[in-house]
C-alpha positions as CSV (number, residue, x, y, z in Angstrom):
1,X,-69.6,-18.2,-129.2
2,X,-66.2,-16.6,-130.3
3,X,-65.3,-16.1,-126.6
4,X,-66.0,-19.7,-125.8
5,X,-64.0,-20.9,-128.8
6,X,-61.1,-18.7,-127.7
7,X,-61.3,-20.1,-124.2
8,X,-61.1,-23.7,-125.4
9,X,-58.4,-22.9,-127.9
10,X,-56.3,-21.3,-125.2
11,X,-56.8,-24.3,-123.0
12,X,-55.8,-26.7,-125.8
13,X,-52.6,-24.8,-126.6
14,X,-51.7,-24.6,-122.9
15,X,-52.2,-28.3,-122.5
16,X,-50.1,-29.0,-125.6
17,X,-47.3,-26.8,-124.3
18,X,-47.3,-28.5,-120.9
19,X,-47.3,-32.0,-122.4
20,X,-44.5,-31.2,-124.8
21,X,-42.4,-29.9,-121.9
22,X,-42.9,-32.9,-119.7
23,X,-39.3,-34.3,-120.1
24,X,-37.7,-30.9,-119.3
25,X,-35.4,-31.6,-116.3
26,X,-31.7,-32.5,-116.1
27,X,-30.9,-31.2,-119.6
28,X,-27.2,-31.4,-119.0
29,X,-27.4,-35.2,-118.6
30,X,-29.0,-35.8,-122.0
31,X,-28.0,-36.5,-125.5
32,X,-30.2,-34.8,-128.0
33,X,-30.8,-36.2,-131.5
34,X,-32.5,-33.8,-133.9
35,X,-34.1,-35.2,-137.1
36,X,-36.3,-33.8,-139.9
37,X,-39.2,-36.1,-140.5
38,X,-42.1,-36.5,-143.0
39,X,-45.1,-38.7,-142.4
40,X,-47.7,-39.7,-145.1
41,X,-50.7,-41.6,-143.7
42,X,-53.9,-43.1,-144.9
43,X,-56.8,-44.1,-142.7
44,X,-59.8,-46.0,-144.2
45,X,-63.0,-47.0,-142.4
46,X,-65.1,-49.7,-144.0
47,X,-68.6,-49.7,-142.5
48,X,-70.4,-53.1,-143.0
49,X,-73.2,-52.9,-140.4
50,X,-75.1,-50.4,-138.4
51,X,-72.6,-50.3,-135.5
52,X,-69.7,-52.3,-136.9
53,X,-66.8,-51.2,-139.2
54,X,-63.3,-52.3,-140.2
55,X,-60.2,-50.1,-139.8
56,X,-57.3,-50.1,-142.2
57,X,-54.4,-47.7,-141.8
58,X,-50.9,-47.3,-143.3
59,X,-48.2,-44.8,-142.2
60,X,-45.2,-44.1,-144.4
61,X,-42.8,-42.5,-141.9
62,X,-39.6,-41.0,-143.3
63,X,-36.5,-39.2,-142.0
64,X,-34.5,-36.4,-143.7
65,X,-37.7,-35.2,-145.2
66,X,-38.8,-38.1,-147.3
67,X,-35.3,-39.4,-148.2
68,X,-34.8,-42.2,-145.7
69,X,-37.0,-44.7,-143.8
70,X,-37.9,-44.0,-140.2
71,X,-40.8,-46.4,-139.8
72,X,-43.4,-48.4,-141.7
73,X,-46.7,-49.0,-139.8
74,X,-49.7,-51.1,-140.9
75,X,-52.6,-51.1,-138.5
76,X,-55.9,-52.9,-138.7
77,X,-58.9,-53.2,-136.4
78,X,-62.5,-53.9,-135.8
79,X,-64.7,-50.9,-134.6
80,X,-67.9,-51.0,-132.6
81,X,-69.9,-47.8,-132.3
82,X,-71.4,-47.8,-128.8
83,X,-73.4,-44.6,-129.4
84,X,-73.1,-41.3,-131.2
85,X,-70.1,-40.2,-129.1
86,X,-68.2,-43.4,-128.2
87,X,-66.4,-45.9,-130.5
88,X,-64.2,-48.7,-129.3
89,X,-61.7,-50.8,-131.3
90,X,-59.7,-54.0,-131.0
91,X,-56.8,-54.3,-133.4
92,X,-53.3,-55.4,-134.5
93,X,-50.4,-53.5,-135.9
94,X,-47.1,-54.5,-137.7
95,X,-44.3,-52.0,-137.5
96,X,-40.8,-52.0,-139.0
97,X,-38.4,-49.5,-137.4
98,X,-35.2,-48.5,-139.3
99,X,-31.9,-47.2,-137.9
100,X,-32.0,-43.4,-138.3
101,X,-30.6,-40.3,-136.6
102,X,-27.3,-40.1,-134.6
103,X,-28.4,-42.7,-132.1
104,X,-30.4,-45.7,-133.4
105,X,-33.2,-47.0,-131.1
106,X,-31.4,-50.3,-130.6
107,X,-27.7,-50.3,-129.9
108,X,-27.0,-52.9,-132.7
109,X,-28.2,-50.3,-135.2
110,X,-30.4,-52.8,-137.0
111,X,-33.9,-52.6,-138.6
112,X,-36.3,-54.4,-136.3
113,X,-39.9,-55.6,-136.4
114,X,-42.7,-55.0,-133.9
115,X,-46.0,-56.8,-133.5
116,X,-48.6,-55.0,-131.5
117,X,-52.1,-55.7,-130.1
118,X,-54.1,-52.7,-129.0
119,X,-57.5,-51.6,-127.5
120,X,-58.8,-48.1,-128.2
121,X,-61.7,-45.9,-127.2
122,X,-62.6,-42.6,-129.0
123,X,-64.9,-40.1,-127.3
124,X,-66.3,-37.3,-129.4
125,X,-67.6,-34.3,-127.5
126,X,-68.5,-31.5,-130.1
127,X,-69.0,-28.0,-129.0
128,X,-71.3,-26.4,-131.5
129,X,-69.6,-26.9,-134.9
130,X,-66.2,-27.4,-133.2
131,X,-65.2,-31.1,-133.2
132,X,-63.4,-32.2,-129.9
133,X,-62.3,-35.8,-129.5
134,X,-60.4,-37.8,-126.9
135,X,-58.6,-41.0,-127.8
136,X,-57.4,-43.5,-125.2
137,X,-55.3,-46.5,-126.3
138,X,-53.6,-49.5,-124.6
139,X,-50.9,-51.4,-126.5
140,X,-49.2,-54.7,-125.9
141,X,-46.0,-54.6,-127.9
142,X,-43.7,-57.4,-129.0
143,X,-40.5,-56.3,-130.7
144,X,-37.4,-58.1,-131.9
145,X,-34.2,-57.1,-130.2
146,X,-30.8,-57.5,-131.9
147,X,-27.8,-57.8,-129.5
148,X,-25.3,-57.7,-132.3
149,X,-25.0,-56.1,-135.7
150,X,-24.0,-59.5,-137.1
151,X,-27.2,-61.3,-135.9
152,X,-29.2,-62.7,-138.8
153,X,-32.4,-62.8,-136.8
154,X,-33.6,-61.2,-133.5
155,X,-31.7,-62.5,-130.5
156,X,-34.8,-62.1,-128.3
157,X,-38.4,-60.9,-128.3
158,X,-39.3,-58.3,-125.7
159,X,-42.8,-57.5,-124.4
160,X,-43.7,-54.0,-123.2
161,X,-47.0,-52.1,-122.4
162,X,-47.8,-48.6,-123.4
163,X,-50.7,-46.2,-122.7
164,X,-51.6,-43.3,-125.0
165,X,-53.9,-40.3,-124.7
166,X,-54.7,-37.9,-127.6
167,X,-56.8,-34.7,-127.5
168,X,-57.8,-33.2,-130.9
169,X,-59.7,-30.0,-131.8
170,X,-61.0,-29.3,-135.3
171,X,-62.6,-26.0,-136.3
172,X,-64.5,-25.5,-139.6
173,X,-63.4,-22.5,-141.7
174,X,-66.5,-22.5,-143.9
175,X,-70.2,-21.6,-143.5
176,X,-72.6,-24.5,-142.9
177,X,-73.7,-26.1,-146.2
178,X,-75.7,-29.2,-147.2
179,X,-72.7,-31.1,-148.6
180,X,-70.5,-30.4,-145.4
181,X,-67.6,-29.5,-147.7
182,X,-64.9,-26.9,-147.0
183,X,-61.6,-26.1,-145.2
184,X,-60.9,-26.6,-141.5
185,X,-58.1,-26.1,-139.0
186,X,-57.1,-28.8,-136.5
187,X,-54.6,-29.4,-133.7
188,X,-53.8,-32.5,-131.6
189,X,-51.5,-33.5,-128.9
190,X,-50.7,-37.1,-127.8
191,X,-48.7,-38.4,-124.9
192,X,-47.3,-42.0,-124.7
193,X,-46.3,-43.6,-121.3
194,X,-44.6,-47.0,-121.0
195,X,-45.4,-49.3,-118.0
196,X,-44.6,-52.8,-116.9
197,X,-41.4,-54.7,-115.9
198,X,-39.6,-54.4,-119.2
199,X,-39.9,-50.6,-119.5
200,X,-36.4,-49.2,-119.0
201,X,-35.6,-45.5,-119.4
202,X,-38.7,-44.4,-121.3
203,X,-41.6,-44.4,-118.9
204,X,-42.2,-41.2,-120.7
205,X,-42.1,-42.7,-124.2
206,X,-42.9,-39.8,-126.5
207,X,-45.1,-36.8,-127.2
208,X,-46.6,-35.8,-130.6
209,X,-48.0,-32.4,-131.6
210,X,-49.6,-31.4,-134.9
211,X,-51.0,-28.1,-136.3
212,X,-53.0,-28.8,-139.4
213,X,-55.0,-27.3,-142.2
214,X,-57.5,-29.6,-144.0
215,X,-60.3,-29.8,-146.5
216,X,-63.4,-31.9,-146.2
217,X,-64.6,-33.1,-149.6
218,X,-67.8,-34.5,-148.2
219,X,-68.7,-37.3,-145.8
220,X,-66.4,-39.8,-147.5
221,X,-63.0,-38.1,-147.9
222,X,-60.9,-35.4,-146.2
223,X,-57.3,-34.4,-146.6
224,X,-55.1,-32.5,-144.1
225,X,-51.5,-31.6,-143.5
226,X,-49.2,-29.3,-141.6
227,X,-46.5,-29.0,-138.9
228,X,-45.6,-32.2,-137.0
229,X,-43.4,-32.5,-133.9
230,X,-42.3,-35.7,-132.2
231,X,-40.4,-35.8,-128.9
232,X,-39.2,-39.4,-128.2
233,X,-37.0,-40.9,-125.4
234,X,-34.9,-44.0,-126.3
235,X,-35.3,-47.0,-124.0
236,X,-31.5,-47.2,-123.5
237,X,-28.7,-45.0,-122.2
238,X,-25.5,-44.1,-123.9
239,X,-22.5,-43.7,-121.6
240,X,-24.9,-43.2,-118.7
241,X,-26.9,-40.5,-120.4
242,X,-30.6,-40.6,-121.5
243,X,-31.2,-40.0,-125.3
244,X,-34.0,-37.8,-126.5
245,X,-35.0,-37.3,-130.1
246,X,-36.4,-33.9,-131.2
247,X,-38.0,-34.6,-134.5
248,X,-39.7,-31.8,-136.4
249,X,-41.3,-31.9,-139.9
250,X,-44.6,-32.3,-141.6
251,X,-47.5,-34.8,-141.8
252,X,-50.1,-35.4,-144.5
253,X,-53.2,-37.4,-143.6
254,X,-55.9,-38.8,-145.9
255,X,-59.0,-40.0,-144.3
256,X,-61.6,-42.2,-146.2
257,X,-64.9,-43.4,-144.9
258,X,-66.7,-46.0,-147.1
259,X,-70.2,-47.5,-146.4
260,X,-70.3,-51.1,-147.7
261,X,-73.9,-51.8,-146.7
262,X,-76.4,-52.4,-149.4
263,X,-78.8,-49.5,-149.9
264,X,-82.2,-50.1,-148.3
265,X,-84.8,-50.3,-151.1
266,X,-87.4,-47.5,-151.0
267,X,-91.0,-48.8,-151.0
268,X,-92.7,-48.3,-154.3
269,X,-89.5,-47.6,-156.2
């Protein structure tokens, strides 16, 4: 078993390195924007039927550690558990993106809103006690574009498509126990690709990598945090040069699972 785990861990790390290095050509034509970020997130699942549950998520994304806004993200959804391994979701997200770094995402340097519809499928493929998951997501994004810093409202709304794929590995660091409590280590890597007629420079949109330590308090709550890296390409050029953000920092995730179903009465109780 240890040899098998080492094999899978090596493959995961190799894949993470390859994905993080995708935008590695033509370095001399790029502008690089380096930022220190801190993300605090909460994900809550509300199960109300055997196969159905609600999804509620908020991400508090900050720049310069926690000093300034980077993004605010609220995501909701409806989950359907197809079987023990596959869960699908339809949802909506509202995002506010703030001007940060040396090169704001929009040239006008304004805060802007995004409304997003998305479809997601998560496939769990455990190997013994090691949790392995694959997440596939399609997003239909509508964001307000400001053409001038003096504009009081978005000058236009732009529609773009994006596809995402995330691979995650989670390894328990505790002996099996009835309460399923204890520490664990996890790593994930996610790549984002834009497509469609309104995608400009950033067909490669971004890549995210996280190395985490966590603690499972039981089936309802777990907490994890660690190193977080974001590589992002802006959808515009500056003086004919592509702009890439290299954002490093930390992420802290809280995950809550609540069962809202009424307990089934035990006969004779």
